[in-house]
C-alpha positions, 0 to 999 in steps of 0.5 A, a space after each residue: 500500499 503506497 502513502 498516501 493510502 495509508 493516510 487516508 486509511 489512518 485518518 478514517 480509522 481516526 474519525 471512525 474512533 471519534 464517532 465511536 467515542 462520541 455515540 458512547 458519550 451521547 449512551 453513556 454520558 448525555 442519555 439522562 440529559 437528552 431523555 428528561 430534556 424539556 424539548 424531548 417531544 416524548 418526554 412533553 407527551 409523557 409528561 401531559 398524561 398526567 394531570 399536574 397538581 394544583 397551585 391553590 390559595 385559600 382553597 381556591 386553585 389558581 393553577 390548575 389542568 383542564 383535559 384538552 382531548 389532545 395529544 398532549 392531555 392536559 392544559 395548564 390554566 391560570 384564573 386571575 392569572 395576573 394577580 398571582 403570576 409573579 408567585 405562580 409563574 407558569 408552566 411551558 410546554 417548551 423550556 423550564 417552569 417558573 415562580 411556584 412552578 418551577 420550585 415545586 415541579 416535581 411534586 406538582 409532576 407526580 414525579 417526586 420521591 414524596 409521591 413514590 407510593 403513586 407511582 408503585 400503585 400505578 404500575 400495578 393499576 395502570 392509572 396515571 395518579 395526577 400530581 400532587 398539589 402546593 397549598 400557598 400562605 398568600 391571604 386572598 383578600 390582602 393580595 387582592 387589595 395589593 394588586 388592586 391598589 396597587 394598580 389604581 393608585 391616586 398618583 400614577 405610578 406604572 410600576 412598583 411592588 408591594 409585599 406582605 408578612 405574618 411577623 411572628 412566622 414569615 408567612 407571606 401574605 402578599 406579593 404583588 409586582 406591577 405591572 403583571 402579566 398574564 400566565 395563560 399564554 405561555 403556557 399555550 400548547 401552540 409553542 409558537 404562539 407561546 415563544 411570541 407572547 414571551 418575545 413581547 414580554 421580555 422586549 416591554 420596557 416597563 419589564 412586567 415579567 421582573 419580579 419587583 418584589 423580591 429581585 428589584 433593588 432601589 434607594 429606599 429613601 427615609 424608610 432606612 432611618 428606621 435602621 438608623 434609629 436603631 443603630 442610634 439607640 444602641 449607641 446611647 441615644 435615647 427616644 428625648 436625646 436630642 441630636 442636631 438638626 436645623 434647615 440645612 447640612 452640608 458635611 464635611 467634603 460634600 459639593 451640596 448641603 443636606 435640606 429636609 423635604 419642607 422648611 417646616 421640618 426640623 428647622 430647630 439646630 436640635 430635635 429629639 430622635 422621637 420628632 426626628 423619626 416623626 418628621 422624618 428629618 433629613 439633617 438631624 439622620 444625616 448629622 447622626 451618621 457621620 456621628 456614629 462613622 460608617 462602620 456601625 451604619 453598615 454593620 447594623 443594616 447588615 444585621 437587619 439583612 442587608 448584604 444577604 446573597 443567598 436569601 430565598 422565599 419558598 418552603 421553610 427551609 432551603 431554596 426557593 424565588 431567589 431574592 436580591 441582596 439588599 446594599 449599603 453601597 460604598 462610603 469610603 474615599 480612595 485612599 480608604 478614609 471614610 467620605 463623609 459626604 456619601 455617609 450623610 447621604 447614605 443615612 438618609 437612604 440615599 448615595 449607593 443604598 439599594 433595597 427590595 421591598 422584601 428587605 423592607 417588609 422583613 425590617 418592619 416585621 423585625 421591629 414588631 416582632 420584638 427584633 426577632 426577624 422571621 424568615 419568608 416562605 410562601 409554601 404553607 402546605 403539599 398535599 398529595 393527590 388524594 390531598 393528604 398532608 405531606 409537608 406542612 410549614 409547622 416549624 417557621 425558622 428565625 433569620 436573625 435577631 437585629 434588635 433588642 426587645 428593648 430596642 425594637 419597643 422603642 422602634 414600634 413606638 416611634 414608628 407609631 407615632 409617625 402614623 399617628 402623628 407624622 408622615 404616616 397617617 394615611 396607613 392608620 386601622 381603625 382599631 389597631 396599632 399601626 406604626 411605619 415610616 415612609 421614605 422619599 427617595 431621588 430616582 435620578 436628576 430629572 426623573 419623579 421620586 420613588 416613593 416607599 412606605 414600610 410598616 405593620 400593623 398590631 392588635 390591641 394586646 400587641 400581638 403583630 399581625 402583619 408587617 408591609 413594604 410598599 414600593 412606587 417607582 417614580 410616583 412624584 409628589 405625594 408618592 410615600 404618602 400614597 405608599 402608606 394609604 396602600 399599605 393600610 389598606 393591605 394590612 386591613 386585608 390581611 387581618 381580615 381574613 385571618 378572622 380577626 375582623 
């Protein structure tokens, strides 16, 4: 055999060797991945042979499957889909599920290890027992109120979020992001139409798919003063201790002075901490932050949950919908020394401070719950196809204890005064003790301010019933007062749904 033929033979042998290796790679290592792929048509048909379980709120299914009579036997549908969209998510024919549909996919589909007894029984009977059911912690009244009040807000805001939790347990009572979307087209069996609907939502400049309650971080404005007040109380300042205030304050190295929202707010040279919280005194808290120092400000924020990167909301344990980390940001000069101007701005919730609405609710909840901050969760129970209980969130977990009971009591008292006499009056609920803190945060040089409110509601005996955060993005003038009004409505609805009223 001549040399050219030998070379061709060697090349052919190498190619056959590579082909053989690739075949073994696919069969030995990639088989499971291809077999279970969302894009495997045989898998899709088999998956839709079994009825997917419900996702329920207060005894009503807001994600359920109906028979189609087609090759894919069941169609996923979402009654009142927009109201619950950012919690439920959606289950597409192609691609991965989203929201609770993704978190509890195996249980809903009936393939979870927790439901193995059903599958073994099906092997003998030939049945296709449906998947399990997921019961959420949400309050139907609170969720409906949050959705309607956000979308009908009185300041014309088009984007925002609201989240309410039970301070004693961490159970999420309401979770709404605005704007919302209809998940039904995304679950269509016509994959072309489903893709078209998804792409339209993805391209929407208002980002309706974004879960703003958990994943959006914005400057919190004066709601951050609750953390500042906590730091002050732990460092020798009492409610009646006077702190420097005034109509304006220029921090060392600052180019512009910090002023209050109106000339009538704490024009005195000194005010008590209680009055500074009630009136939302910018100059007082800016000077207080410089006095405390950047390390204490950042540490107290961290103790409340800022900087946490692994928080999720699903079951009481690990795993769930991801939560963006809230940040205090930089307060340093290039040489590592404290930038007093940045610290002063950060102390009133500006500069690089960023917070999620969930974090705001967690701050209020910890204050309401004697300083104990509970891990938030959404999944109340998992029920098998026969409605037997497989999982129950019976043991809530404490996340952290950012303040002592005494500091929490002082903060509660001052925050209640904000609602009685200060900027949060519109959050009041007849017959209940309501505390809170408004926040107005600059969103940019030429854009309207964000409006915030964080707060809590207690019964007359002091038992915490609900904690809430409402954020209205670029709401402009009156945004924080409107956020307070909406927050009061949500908490009242959560209380009513609990049977208290």
